[in-house]
N, C-alpha and C positions, 0 to 999 in steps of 0.2 A: 349390819346395814350401815352403820355410821362409818365403818372402815371403807365400805365400797363407795359411799358418796365421797369420802375424802380422796379416794384413789381416782375417781372420775374428775374431781375438781383439779387434782394435781395434773392429770393428763391434759385437761383443757388448758390450764395455765402453762404447762410445758410447751404445748403446741403454739400458744399465743406468744410466749416469750421467744421461741426459736425463730419465728417468722418476722418479716419486716412489717412496717405500718400498713402498706398497701395490701399485703397478703392477709394481715389480720382483719382488715376491713372486708376483704373479699370473702374470707371464711365466715365472718359474722353475718354478712348479707346472705350467703348461701344457706346458712343455718336458719335465718329468719324466713327466707323464701320457702325452704323445705317445710317449716312449721306451718306457714300460711297455706301452702298447697295441700298439706295433710288435713288441715282444718277445713279448707274449702271442699275437699273430696268427701267429707262427712256430711256436708250440708245438702239436703235434698229439697232444693227449690228450683223452679223453672228457669229463673235467670242464671243461676249457677250451672244448671244442667246444660242450657244453651251454650254457656261459656265453655264448659268442659268439652261439649261436642265440637264447638268451633275450634278450640285449642287442639283437640285430637286430630281433627281434619287437617289443620295446618301442619301438624307434626307428620301425619301420614303422607300428605301431599309433598311436603318438603323432603321426606325420605325418598319418595319416588323420583322427585326432581334431582335430588343429589345422586341417586343411583343411575340416572340416565347416562351420564358420561362413561361410568364404569361399564354398564351394559353395552353401550355403543362401541366402546373400545374392545370389549370382549367379542362382540359380533364381528367387528372389523378384523380382529385377529383370527377368528374362525374362518371368515371369508378368505383371508389371505392363505391360511392353511389349506382350505379346500381347493383354492386356485393352484397352489403349489402341488398338492397331491394329484389334482386333475392333470396338470402338465406332466408330472412324473408318470402317471398311468398312461397318458397319451403317448409319451415317448416309449414306454414299455410295450404298449400295444402296437405302435408303429414298427418297433424292432421285431416283435413277434410276427407281424404281418409280412415284413420283408423276408423273414426266415421261411414263413409258409409259402411265399411266392417262389423263393429259391427252390424249396423242396418240390413244389408243384412243377416248376420248370425242369428240374432234374428228373422227376417222374415222367413228364411228357417226353423228354429226350430219350429216356430209357425205353418207353413204350414205342417211340418211333424207331429206335434202333432194333428193338425186338421184332417189330413188324417187318423191317427190312431183312433181318436175319431169317425169319420164318419164310419170307418170300424166296430167299436164296435156297433154303433147304428144300422147299416145294419144287423149285426149278430143277434142282439136282435130282430129286426123286423122279420127276416127270421126264427128265431128259434121258435119252439112250446113251449119251456120251458120258465119259468119266469127267466130272467137273470138280473143281476145288475152289472154295471161296476165299477172297482176300479183301482187306480194307485198303482204301487209298490213304497213304500216309502223307504224300506230298504231291501237290498239283503244280507242275511246271508249265505255266502259261505265258506265251509271248505272242506278238503279232504273227509269227510264222512257225514257231516251234511249240508243239503241244504234246505233253507226255505226262504219265502218272508214275509215281513210285509206290509200290504196294508192299505189304508187310510179310510176304512169303517169297521164298527163292528155291534153291536147289534142295533145301531141307524138306520141301513138299513135292519134289519131283518136277519143278518148273524148268523148262528148257526154252532156248531161243526159238522164235518162230510160232510159239503156241498162240492160239487165238484168245482174245479177251472179249468177254460179253458183258453187256449191261442187260440183265434179264435174259431175253433170247436174242438180243440184237448185237451184231458185230460192231465193236468200237475201236479195235486196234490189235496189235500183236506184241509179244514179248521180244525185246531187242537186247536186253542186258540182264544177266542173272547173277546175283550174289547168293551167299548162303542163306541169309535171312531177309533178303529184299530183291525186288526185281523192278525193271523199268518197262512200262507199256508205252509204245509209240502209237499215238492216236491216229485215226484215219484222216483227221484234219491237218496233221503235221505236213510241212512242206516236203519232207523226205518220204512221205508215205505213198506208195504205189501198190494198189491191190487189183488183182484180176477179178472182174465181176461179170455177172450174167443179168441181162435186163429181161424182165417178164412183162408182157406176153410175147415179145418179138423174138426172144431167145438170142439177142445180139450179145456178143462178147466185147468187153471194153476194159479199159484201165481206169480205175478211180484214183484221181490224183488230189492230194491235199494242198491247200494254199494258206494254211494258218487260220482258216475261218471254219464255221460250222457247215458250210456248203461246198464240199469238194466237187470237182468237175469230172465229167466222163470224157475220156479221150480215146483215140484210135477206133472210132466207130465207123461202120461202112459209109461210103460217100452218099448213097441214096437211102439212108436209114429213115425209119418212120417213128422215131422216138417221140412220145407225147407226154404232156403233164400227167402225173399220177402213175406212170409206169413204175413197177417195183424193181428194186435193185437187190441182188443177193450175191453172196460169194460164189465163185464159179468152181473152186477147187482144183483149177488147172495146175497150180504150182505144186500140188501134192502135199501141201502143208496144212491148209485149212479144209474143213469138211465143206462140201458144196451145199448151197441152199440156206446159208445163214442170213437172215434179213439184215439189210443195212439201212435203207431209206427208200424214198420215192423221188422220181424225176420232177424237177421244176425248171422251166425254161425262162431265163432272164437275160434280156439284151443279146439274144442269139447265142448265149452260153447255156450248155446243157449241165445243170447242176443237180446235186442230189441233196434233198432235205433229209437229214438223218433222223431215224426214229427215236434216238436217244439224245438228250441234251447233255453234251459232254461236260458242261460246267456244273451239273447238279448230281454228279455221281459220287457215292460214298463207298459202296461195296461192288465188286465185280466177280464174275466167274471166269475161271481159266479152264479151257478144254485140254486135258492132259493127253 
């Protein structure tokens, strides 16, 4: 026991010797305060209990007050992270949404094309003529010259003079044939002259193109009785086209007898060729 007390004393003296005057005083004060607090903690009286409660409340409240900046900074950091994550998720969702829209657009286009192709197949099955389908590759439109370039040629048996149809309606004829492509001269072209028959009067006439969607009827009888709404068909007199292919109906404008075509030539994607 004596040795232990001597060791403690040596340790205290060493600590006091190694420190400066201010540090020695601070250490001494801390030791005294620790002893006082330990002593006060053992006293069970109302004043001291109130004092302990008051002191603990101050410590607890102070801890809360001290922790507020840290918590606030932590909350702010979490808010910033959530905002960054939200923006990142928004960008990802926006990208996915655009991809879905593109996929939907592609699907809609494929469905539309599929519908058009089914229509062509049904027309070929229903028709007594030998038809072959083609896609319009190039649409050459100008104020006076109108023609299509299609994706089939002599490889599919296409020849000059064959009739081109939009559905069941006559729209032009083949004028230039290559091995894998052909050119269709539309009835609106300035160079187009087609022999037609008007129903119900049974008049024969020539349908002349003028670069617009309303070609005119020429070489009619002088005392004709053509009226609005009369139907116009191919006559078949040239021996090239089949007779009775529908073209359009008569519309009289400014004393000119024009033909309003059944097909809109600016909206054609697929055509049928009568072999």
